[in-house]
C-alpha positions in Angstrom: -34.4 3.7 -23.9 -31.0 5.2 -23.2 -29.9 6.4 -19.7 -26.5 7.8 -19.0 -24.6 7.9 -15.7 -21.2 8.8 -14.2 -19.0 7.2 -11.6 -16.1 8.9 -9.7 -13.7 6.4 -8.1 -10.7 6.8 -5.8 -8.7 4.3 -3.9 -5.5 4.0 -1.8 -5.6 7.6 -0.7 -3.3 6.7 2.2 -4.0 9.9 4.2 -3.1 12.3 1.4 -5.6 15.1 2.0 -3.6 18.2 1.0 -1.7 18.9 -2.2 1.6 18.5 -0.4 4.7 16.2 -0.5 5.3 15.8 3.3 8.8 14.5 2.6 9.9 17.8 1.1 7.3 20.1 2.4 6.6 21.3 -1.2 3.4 21.6 -3.0 2.4 18.7 -5.2 -0.4 17.7 -7.5 -2.3 15.4 -5.2 -4.7 15.2 -2.3 -8.4 14.3 -1.7 -9.2 18.0 -1.1 -7.8 18.8 -4.5 -10.0 16.1 -6.1 -13.0 17.4 -4.2 -12.6 20.9 -5.8 -12.6 19.3 -9.3 -15.3 16.8 -9.2 -18.7 17.7 -10.7 -21.6 15.6 -9.8 -25.4 15.4 -10.2 -28.2 13.0 -9.4 -26.8 10.5 -12.0 -23.3 10.4 -10.6 -22.0 8.0 -7.8 -18.8 8.8 -5.9 -17.0 5.6 -4.7 -13.7 4.7 -2.9 -11.8 1.4 -2.7 -10.1 1.7 0.8 -6.6 2.2 2.3 -7.2 5.6 3.7 -6.2 5.6 7.3 -2.5 4.8 7.0 0.3 6.5 5.0 0.7 10.2 5.7 2.1 12.2 8.6 -1.1 14.1 8.9 -3.1 11.0 9.6 -0.4 9.7 11.8 -0.4 12.9 13.9 -4.2 13.0 14.0 -4.4 9.4 15.3 -1.9 10.1 18.1 -3.9 13.3 19.0 -7.4 12.5 18.0 -9.0 13.6 21.2 -7.9 17.1 20.5 -10.2 17.2 17.5 -13.9 17.2 17.2 -13.9 15.9 13.6 -12.3 13.2 11.6 -10.2 14.5 8.7 -11.1 11.7 6.3 -14.8 12.2 6.9 -14.3 16.0 6.1 -12.4 15.4 3.1 -14.6 12.7 1.6 -17.6 14.6 2.6 -16.3 17.6 0.5 -15.9 15.2 -2.4 -19.4 13.8 -2.0 -18.4 10.2 -1.3 -21.4 7.8 -1.1 -20.1 4.3 -0.9 -16.7 2.8 0.0 -15.0 -0.4 1.2 -12.1 -1.0 3.6 -8.5 -1.6 2.6 -6.0 -3.9 4.3 -4.1 -0.9 5.9 -7.3 0.4 7.5 -6.9 -2.4 10.0 -3.5 -1.4 11.0 -4.5 0.5 14.2 -7.0 -1.9 15.7 -10.8 -2.1 16.1 -11.4 1.2 18.0 -9.6 3.4 15.4 -11.4 1.5 12.6 -14.8 2.0 14.5 -14.2 5.7 14.9 -13.4 6.2 11.2 -16.3 4.2 9.9 -18.8 5.9 12.4 -17.5 9.4 11.4 -18.0 8.8 7.7 -21.1 10.2 6.0 -20.9 7.5 3.2 -21.9 3.8 3.5 -19.3 1.3 4.0 -19.7 -2.0 2.1 -17.6 -5.0 2.9 -19.2 -8.4 2.3 -16.3 -10.6 3.6 -15.8 -8.7 6.9 -17.9 -9.7 10.0 -18.1 -7.4 13.0 -18.3 -9.8 16.1 -18.9 -6.7 18.4 -21.6 -5.2 16.3 -20.3 -1.6 16.5 -19.2 -1.0 12.9 -21.7 0.4 10.4 -21.1 -2.3 7.7 -23.3 -3.5 5.0 -22.6 -6.3 2.5 -24.5 -4.7 -0.5 -26.5 -1.5 -1.4 -28.9 -0.5 -4.1 -28.8 3.1 -5.3 -31.5 4.5 -7.6 -30.2 7.4 -9.8 -32.5 10.3 -10.9 -32.8 8.7 -14.3 -34.4 5.6 -12.7 -31.3 3.3 -13.1 -30.9 1.1 -10.1 -27.1 0.6 -9.3 -26.3 -2.5 -7.1 -22.9 -2.3 -5.2 -20.8 -4.6 -3.0 -17.5 -4.1 -1.4 -14.8 -6.8 -0.7 -11.3 -6.6 1.0 -8.4 -8.9 0.1 -8.5 -11.7 2.7 -4.8 -11.5 2.9 -5.4 -9.1 5.8 -5.4 -12.3 7.8 -1.8 -13.0 6.8 -0.5 -9.5 7.3 -2.3 -8.1 10.2 -1.4 -8.4 13.9 -4.0 -10.7 15.5 -4.9 -8.0 18.2 -5.7 -5.6 15.5 -8.3 -8.1 14.1 -9.9 -8.7 17.5 -13.6 -8.7 17.1 -13.4 -9.0 13.4 -13.5 -12.0 10.9 -12.4 -11.7 7.4 -13.6 -14.5 5.0 -12.6 -15.7 1.5 -12.9 -12.9 -1.1 -14.0 -14.9 -4.0 -16.8 -16.8 -2.1 -18.1 -13.3 -1.0 -17.9 -12.0 -4.5 -19.8 -14.8 -5.9 -22.6 -14.6 -3.3 -22.8 -10.8 -3.9 -23.0 -11.1 -7.6 -26.0 -13.5 -7.3 -27.7 -11.2 -4.9 -27.1 -8.0 -7.1 -27.8 -9.3 -10.6 -31.4 -10.1 -9.9 -32.2 -6.7 -8.4 -30.4 -4.0 -10.3 -29.7 -2.5 -13.8 -25.9 -2.3 -13.3 -23.9 -4.2 -10.8 -20.6 -2.9 -9.3 -18.0 -4.7 -7.1 -15.5 -2.5 -5.2 -12.7 -4.8 -4.5 -9.7 -3.8 -2.4 -7.4 -6.1 -4.3 -5.6 -6.1 -7.6 -4.8 -8.2 -10.6 -3.0 -11.5 -10.4 -2.4 -11.6 -14.1 -0.7 -9.3 -16.6 -3.6 -7.5 -18.2 -2.1 -7.3 -21.6 -1.0 -10.9 -22.0 -2.8 -12.9 -19.3 0.5 -14.1 -17.9 0.2 -15.1 -14.3 2.1 -12.8 -12.0 1.9 -14.8 -8.7 0.5 -17.9 -7.2 -0.5 -15.9 -4.1 -4.2 -15.2 -3.6 -3.5 -11.7 -2.3 -4.9 -10.3 -5.6 -7.7 -12.1 -7.4 -9.5 -9.5 -9.5 -9.0 -11.6 -12.7 -10.6 -14.6 -11.0 -13.5 -12.4 -9.9 -13.9 -11.1 -13.4 -13.7 -14.6 -14.9 -16.1 -16.3 -12.5 -18.5 -13.6 -11.7 -20.5 -11.2 -13.9 -20.3 -7.8 -12.4 -20.7 -5.0 -15.0 -18.0 -3.0 -13.3 -15.1 -4.2 -11.2 -13.2 -1.4 -9.4 -9.9 -2.5 -8.0 -7.2 -1.1 -5.8 -4.4 -2.1 -3.5 -1.6 -2.5 -6.1 -1.2 1.1 -6.7 -1.4 0.6 -10.5 -2.7 3.1 -13.0 -5.2 1.2 -15.1 -7.7 3.1 -17.3 -11.1 1.4 -18.1 -10.8 -1.8 -20.0 -12.7 -5.0 -20.6 -11.5 -8.0 -18.4 -13.5 -11.2 -19.1 -17.1 -10.5 -18.1 -16.4 -7.1 -16.4 -15.3 -3.6 -17.2 -12.5 -2.8 -14.8 -9.9 -0.1 -13.8 -7.7 1.0 -11.0 -6.3 4.4 -9.9 -2.8 5.0 -8.7 -2.1 5.7 -5.0 -1.8 8.8 -2.9 -4.6 10.8 -4.4 -2.7 11.7 -7.4 -5.3 10.7 -10.0 -8.9 9.6 -9.9 -11.1 7.6 -12.3 -14.1 9.1 -14.2 -16.4 6.5 -15.6 -19.0 7.5 -18.2 -21.6 5.0 -19.0 -24.8 4.5 -21.0 -27.4 1.8 -20.6 -29.6 1.1 -23.5 -32.6 -1.3 -23.0 -35.6 -2.3 -25.1 -37.1 -5.2 -27.0 -35.7 -7.6 -24.5 -32.1 -6.4 -25.2 -29.5 -4.7 -23.0 -26.4 -2.8 -24.1 -24.0 -1.1 -21.6 -21.3 1.1 -23.0 -18.5 2.3 -20.7 -15.4 4.3 -20.6 -12.9 4.9 -17.8 -10.4 7.8 -17.8 -7.7 8.7 -15.2 -7.8 12.4 -14.4 -5.4 14.6 -12.4 -6.2 15.7 -8.9 -4.8 19.2 -9.3 -3.4 21.2 -6.4 -6.1 23.6 -5.5 -7.9 22.2 -2.4 -11.6 22.6 -1.6 -11.7 25.9 0.3 -14.3 25.1 2.9 -12.9 21.7 3.9 -9.2 23.0 3.8 -10.3 25.8 6.3 -11.8 23.3 8.7 -8.6 21.1 8.6 -6.1 24.0 8.6 -5.4 23.7 12.4 -4.6 20.0 12.0 -2.4 20.7 9.0 -0.5 23.5 10.8 0.1 21.3 13.9 1.3 18.6 11.6 3.7 20.8 9.8 5.2 22.1 13.1 5.7 18.6 14.3 7.4 17.5 11.1 9.9 20.4 11.4 11.1 19.3 14.8 14.8 18.7 14.6 15.9 15.3 16.2 19.7 15.1 15.3 22.3 15.4 12.7 24.6 13.2 10.5 28.3 13.7 10.2 27.7 14.1 6.5 24.9 14.4 4.1 23.7 11.2 2.2 22.4 11.0 -1.2 20.2 11.2 -3.2 20.8 7.4 -3.6 20.0 6.4 -7.3 18.3 3.1 -7.2 20.5 0.9 -9.3 23.7 2.3 -7.8 22.3 1.8 -4.3 21.4 -1.8 -5.0 24.9 -2.4 -6.6 27.1 -0.9 -3.9 24.8 -0.6 -0.8 22.7 2.1 0.7 23.9 4.1 3.6 20.4 5.0 4.5 19.4 1.3 4.5 22.4 0.7 6.7 21.1 3.3 9.2 17.7 1.8 9.3 19.2 -1.7 9.7 21.4 -0.5 12.6 18.3 0.8 14.5 16.5 -2.5 13.8 19.5 -4.5 15.1 19.8 -2.4 18.1 16.2 -2.5 19.0 15.7 -6.2 18.4 19.0 -7.9 19.4 18.8 -9.9 16.2 21.9 -11.3 14.4 21.0 -9.8 11.0 18.6 -7.2 9.6 17.0 -6.5 6.2 15.0 -3.5 5.0 13.6 -2.2 1.8 13.5 1.4 0.7 10.7 3.3 -1.1 10.5 3.8 -4.9 11.9 7.3 -4.5 15.6 8.2 -4.3 16.5 8.6 -0.7 18.6 11.4 0.9 19.3 12.5 4.4 21.0 15.2 6.5 23.1 16.6 7.7 20.4 18.2 9.9 17.6 15.6 10.5 14.0 16.4 11.3 10.9 14.2 11.7 10.0 15.0 8.2 13.2 13.5 7.0 12.3 10.1 8.7 8.9 10.0 6.9 10.7 10.8 3.6 13.3 8.0 3.9 11.0 5.4 5.5 7.4 6.2 4.4 6.0 2.8 5.5 3.9 2.5 8.8 5.6 -0.8 9.5 6.6 -2.6 12.7 9.5 -4.9 13.4 9.3 -8.7 13.4 12.1 -11.1 14.3 12.2 -14.5 12.5 14.1 -17.6 13.2 16.0 -18.4 10.1 18.6 -21.0 8.9 21.1 -20.7 6.3 18.9 -22.2 3.7 16.0 -19.8 4.2 18.3 -16.8 4.4 20.0 -17.8 1.1 16.5 -18.3 -0.5 15.6 -14.7 0.5 18.9 -13.4 -0.8 18.2 -15.3 -4.1 15.0 -13.4 -4.3 17.0 -10.1 -3.9 19.4 -11.3 -6.5 16.6 -11.5 -9.1 16.3 -7.7 -8.9 19.2 -7.6 -11.3 19.7 -8.6 -14.9 22.4 -8.0 -17.4 21.9 -5.5 -20.3 23.1 -6.0 -23.9 26.6 -4.8 -22.8 26.7 -7.3 -20.0 26.3 -4.6 -17.3 23.9 -4.8 -14.3 20.5 -3.4 -14.9 17.2 -3.7 -13.0 15.1 -6.7 -13.9 11.7 -6.0 -15.7 10.0 -8.1 -13.0 10.6 -5.2 -10.5 9.5 -2.6 -13.0 6.4 -4.1 -14.7 3.4 -4.1 -14.3 4.4 -1.6 -11.6 7.6 -0.3 -10.0 8.7 -2.4 -7.0 12.1 -1.2 -5.7 10.8 -1.7 -2.2 10.9 -5.4 -2.8 14.7 -5.4 -3.0 16.1 -5.7 0.5 19.4 -4.5 1.9 21.1 -6.6 4.6 23.2 -5.8 7.7 25.4 -8.2 9.6 26.3 -10.2 6.5 29.2 -10.5 4.0 27.5 -11.7 0.8 27.7 -11.5 -3.0 25.5 -12.1 -6.1 27.0 -13.6 -9.3 24.8 -12.4 -12.2 26.5 -14.9 -14.6 24.7 -17.6 -12.8 21.0 -18.6 -13.4 18.4 -17.0 -11.1 18.0 -19.0 -7.9 21.7 -19.9 -8.0 23.3 -16.5 -7.6 24.4 -16.2 -4.1 28.1 -16.7 -4.4 29.0 -16.6 -0.7 27.2 -15.9 2.5 29.0 -15.4 5.9 29.2 -13.2 8.9 31.0 -9.8 8.8 33.7 -11.5 10.7 34.2 -13.9 7.8 32.8 -16.9 9.7 30.7 -19.1 7.4 27.0 -19.6 8.4 26.4 -23.0 9.8 23.9 -25.4 8.2 23.1 -26.8 11.7 22.1 -23.7 13.6 19.5 -21.0 13.5 19.8 -17.3 13.5 17.7 -14.3 14.2 16.7 -12.0 11.3 14.8 -8.7 11.9 12.6 -7.2 9.1 9.3 -5.4 8.7 6.0 -7.0 9.3 5.4 -6.5 5.6 8.3 -8.6 4.7 7.6 -11.1 7.5 4.2 -11.8 5.8 6.1 -13.1 2.7 4.9 -10.3 0.4 7.1 -9.4 -2.5 8.1 -13.0 -3.2 9.5 -13.8 0.2 7.3 -16.8 1.2 10.3 -18.5 2.6 10.4 -15.9 5.3 6.7 -16.2 6.1 7.3 -19.9 6.7 9.9 -19.2 9.3 9.0 -19.2 13.0 8.2 -15.8 14.4 10.3 -15.0 17.6 9.0 -11.6 18.5 7.0 -8.8 17.1 7.3 -5.1 18.0 4.2 -3.0 18.6 6.1 0.2 18.0 6.0 1.9 14.6 9.5 1.7 12.9 9.3 5.4 12.1 8.9 6.1 15.8 11.9 3.8 16.6 14.0 5.7 14.1 13.2 9.1 15.5 13.8 7.9 19.1 17.2 6.3 18.0 18.4 9.4 16.4 17.3 11.7 19.2 19.5 9.6 21.6 22.7 10.5 19.6 24.2 14.0 19.3 25.6 13.1 16.0 25.4 10.0 13.7 27.7 8.5 11.2 26.4 6.0 8.7 27.3 2.6 10.1 29.6 0.1 8.3 27.3 -3.0 8.9 27.5 -4.9 5.6 29.8 -6.3 2.9 28.3 -6.8 -0.5 29.7 -7.4 -4.0 28.0 -7.9 -7.3 29.8 -10.2 -9.7 29.3 -10.1 -13.6 
């Protein structure tokens, strides 16, 4: 007997509901509401999501700051329009603490599955697994798992009342439970691949992403991944069929499957295709959310200051070679707010530009991360190691000229893992081997850094966790952590000045 089914899968929506680029205010092919208008489903279709939905867009940021003004949750409305049935939680969904997570989960019409999350207060509508019977009689078994690196990244107060345990242990336990009781088993894992899928080359020793290990050690028929923001169409991975959609509701995955059984045999055929979201939102849901969207747009357009001259756009390689004036501005705010000796910041994958008139929208464009500031105690050795990681961003092309290393471009683009520093005079010599490229390292005054004393380095909480190859910073002692969003600090700092000039707060040379 042959029975066909469909899966619709999204992940890492990051609050992108409308087909808009909030940084520019222009229409864009993206948005959960656009997906909702395109998706066709029937009784043999399941609609699933992999988490990271609460954080990442001005609309959700505005909503969370004014949620008492609204009688609905925008994510519940958008996912409801799409027909979402099951979902798991992503690491960024913990960013705002227990109450915000509770309100989100309680508002959702779909079931939340997260097998390695325990709710010590008992208020979250969580399940480890679920069994869903399709109209054709197939029983689909599902579980959800979140990367346990939430324990590394998240502020302890945001995890109050919650316990996140080992992801692989949970996956193994769920697999044993599901395989005996369903026709098709699915794991929704908010985590990515630790190996290069084309070659099997190990990408990291971190256990942030363990999808390959889950596929190797468990036997889920389908392993849906997320977190890495990689576009991976359906493919075989060890014992599972796997895929991952890119972030920000730009594309979703359509799985088409057929299970053939009989004579004691079982054959499952699967395909997974990435489809565009489009830019025509679901009319009914968009109408309900229109007041929130209009208020968000008015808020984004608020002027907050001006620059003495326009910056950018800053092309990525050029900015890395000669310095970024936008990064210098962000670092100046971090230094002023923290009182640290030095500051570092990464920029997004997009080319940044700013001014001369600056609005709230501009801040969300140049710094799209909902990060906070952390001050670490560093010494010359750990600071040099962090800069050596930055120096690995570069390679030399066939003509001996600087280029961007493939390590920061494949399997996904990671310009945000190159940091710009303030308060330092430093240089990278690309003629030297990776790990030995820092040619000099001193204060702006020219004073050499002492081997015998410690310094204060301010950075994002993302970088402080060691993510991006910066384990040496994670190992350093934390001196202080800000509870304020860095975007809010940037807005407040610019508002305090009638006019800004890009600061001269670094000295950097690239030798080759």
